[in-house]
C-alpha positions in Angstrom: -0.9 12.1 -2.9 1.4 12.6 0.2 2.2 9.7 2.7 1.8 10.6 6.4 3.4 10.1 9.5 6.4 7.6 7.6 9.8 7.8 8.3 11.6 9.7 5.8 11.4 8.7 1.9 10.0 8.9 -1.4 7.4 7.7 -3.4 7.9 6.9 -6.9 4.9 6.1 -8.5 4.3 4.8 -12.1 1.0 2.9 -13.6 -0.1 0.7 -11.4 2.4 0.9 -8.9 3.4 3.0 -6.4 7.4 2.1 -4.5 7.9 4.1 -1.2 12.0 3.9 -0.9 14.8 5.4 1.4 18.3 5.8 0.1 19.1 2.4 1.2 16.6 0.4 0.6 12.6 -0.5 -0.8 10.7 0.7 2.5 7.1 -0.9 0.8 5.1 -0.9 -2.8 1.7 -1.7 -4.0 1.4 -2.9 -7.7 -2.4 -2.0 -8.1 -5.2 -1.8 -11.3 -7.5 0.8 -11.9 -10.8 -0.9 -10.7 -8.8 -0.9 -7.2 -7.7 -4.2 -6.9 -4.6 -5.1 -5.3 -2.9 -7.7 -7.0 0.5 -7.7 -4.3 1.4 -5.1 -1.5 4.8 -5.2 0.3 6.5 -3.6 3.4 10.1 -5.0 4.7 9.9 -6.4 7.9 12.3 -3.8 8.9 9.9 -1.4 8.2 6.3 -2.8 8.9 4.3 -1.5 11.8 4.8 1.9 10.6 1.4 2.8 8.5 3.5 2.2 5.5 0.5 -0.7 3.7 -2.4 1.9 4.9 -0.9 4.6 3.3 -0.1 3.4 0.0 -3.3 1.8 0.4 -5.0 5.1 0.9 -2.9 6.1 -2.3 -4.2 3.5 -4.1 -7.8 4.4 -2.8 -7.1 7.8 -4.1 -6.1 7.3 -7.8 -8.3 4.8 -8.9 -11.7 6.4 -6.8 -12.8 3.0 -5.9 -13.1 0.6 -3.0 -9.8 -1.4 -2.0 -9.8 -5.0 -3.4 -7.5 -7.8 -2.8 -6.6 -10.4 -5.1 -6.6 -13.6 -4.2 -4.5 -15.6 -2.8 -4.8 -13.4 0.5 -1.4 -13.7 2.9 -2.5 -14.1 6.9 -0.9 -10.6 6.8 -3.0 -9.5 4.0 -6.0 -10.7 6.0 -5.6 -8.6 8.9 -4.9 -5.9 7.2 -7.6 -5.7 4.9 -9.5 -6.0 8.6 -8.2 -2.6 9.5 -9.3 -0.8 7.0 -13.1 -2.4 6.7 -13.9 1.3 8.3 -12.7 3.0 5.2 -15.6 2.1 3.1 
């Protein structure tokens, strides 16, 4: 599981959490369960529009082998992200 086309950084993998960071800050992270439900996803505002969220969700999908589902409540940005990945299924 590797991130593609992203700013230079490190991916930390823990049970149910992927955190992507550089030397200075967390760029983004996703918390999920083993049935593919995303409990929380965050991308640092300074690093948005660099496909970090999509890449983190791809890692979740590869890890769980399940369709991505967001737990409610879903923010406006979360709804936009969900629409952008609908084509994956």
